[in-house]
N, C-alpha and C positions, 0 to 999 in steps of 0.2 A: 464231031467235036468231042464226043464222049471218048472215042478212041485215041485222039490226040492227048487228051488229059492223062489217060493211063500210060501212054508211051513216054510222055515227058516226065512223069512221076518216076517210072522205071528207070529212065536214063539218069535222072537226078540221084536216085539211091546208088545206082552202080558207079556214078562218078565219085560220090562221097566215099563208098567203100574202097575204090581204087586209090583215092587220096590218102586215106587213113592207112592202107596197107603199105603205100609208098613212104609215108612218114615213119612208120615202124621199120621198115627196111633200112631207110637212111640212118635212123637212131641206132640200129644194130651195127651197121657199118662203122659208124662214128665211134662206138663204144669198142669194137674190136681194134680199130686203128689206134685208139688211145691207149689201150692195153699193150699193143705191140710197141708203140713209142716208149712207154714207161719200161717195158722189159728190155728193149734195145739200150735205153739210157743206163739202166742198172748193169747189164753186161759190160758196157763201155766203161763205167766207173771202176768196176771190179778188175777189168783188164788193165786199166791205167795203173793202179796201185795195188799190187797183190798183197802188200804188207798191211794195209788198212782198207778193207772192203767197205764201200758205202752201203750195200744192201746186206743187211745182217741176216743170219741164219734164223729160220722160222722157229727152231728149236733153241731158244735163248737159255733156258733154265733146265737143270736136271729133271727127270721125270719126278713127280709128286712134289715138285717145288712151284711156288706162285711167283709171278713176275709183277712188279710195280716199280715205276720211276728208275729204270736202269739197274734194278737190284733183284735177286732171286731170294725167296723166303721159304724156309721149311718150318712147319709147325708140327711139332711132335705129337704123337698119339699117346706115348708112354711118359713115365715121370722118372726123374733122376735128380741127384744133387747138382749144385751150380757147376761145380768141377767136372763132373761126369757129362753134363750137357755141353759145356765148352769143349771137351775132348771129341764128343760125337761131332759137333760142327767141325772141328779141325780135321777130323778124318775126311771130311768132304770139301776141304780147302775153303771153309767158310769160318764164321765166328758167331758166338751168341749175338743177337741183334744189337747193332750200333745205329741209334736214332740220330739222323742228321738235321732233320728239320720238322716244322709243324705238320706239314702234309703227311710226312712218313708216320709220325706219332699218331695222328688222327686215323689213318689207314689201319695202323696196327691195332688201335684201341677198338676199331669197328670189327676186325676179323678174328681177333683172339678171344679165347675163352679160358676160364679157369686159372688166370693169373700166372702166365708162363715166365720163366727166367729170361733175362735179357743181358747183354754183355756190359754191364755196369757193376763195378765192385769198389769197395772202399780200401784205400791205402792211405795210412798216416791221417786219418780222419777226414780224407777228402775223397770223392768218388771220381774214378776214371773209367773211361771206356776200355774194352780189351784191346783196341788199337793204340792204346796209349794217351789218347786225347783226354784232357780234363773236362768234366762235365760243365756244360754251359748252363748255369742255373736260370738264365732267361728262358731257355727252351724247356727244361724239366726241373721240378722241385721233387726231391726224393723224401718221402714220409717213412717213418720207422726207424729203428735203432740198430738193424742188422747191417752186415757187411756186403751182402749180395742182393742185387736189385731185381724186381719183378714187375711186369706191366699189369695193372688192374684197370678196372672200368673208369676209375676217376683220377688216373695218373699212374706215377711210379711209387713203389714202396720198397723197402728193404727188410730182409729177415736173415735168419741164419743160413749160411751157404750149405750146410749139410741136410737141410730139409729137401724133400723131394717134390718137384713140380714138373709140369710139362715146360717145354722151351721153345725158343724161336731162334733159328739160325738165319744169318743173312750172308749173301754173296754178292760182291759188286760184279756187274754183268761182264766186264773185261776179263774176269778170272773164271768165269763159268764155262764148263765144257765137260 
């Protein structure tokens, strides 16, 4: 009786060990198959429409740029006037930051420091974005009396365009390469 007890315990342990190793094996097989199906679907979609691939490149933004909500962002380390900052962005097929929604405004306020220039300037006593759109005052209220806008911790302010500050460029993902 003593020998049977030991033997049955040993068989039970071996059975459990075999069961668990089989589960891990099948989970591994299922994972590999799922990855293969996804890869095949991506290749199929890309081959169907060479003009508009469904699977985007992994390198969406230029190096040293950040990605958020289908845009690339460059946050400068140096300082320049508003016009020089916009020229830098233009050289990279971008513009000073154009804020399109509350999520983007919140994201930028969290990651920027030292009050950088954004793509908002005054023409005929009204603010316009560098893309030509008028400022939506429901989205942003500009404080200050200057002609060029910058982002600060509590919102957006304006100062003289000749002052030097860091800046933020933005680039829509469709234009990045």
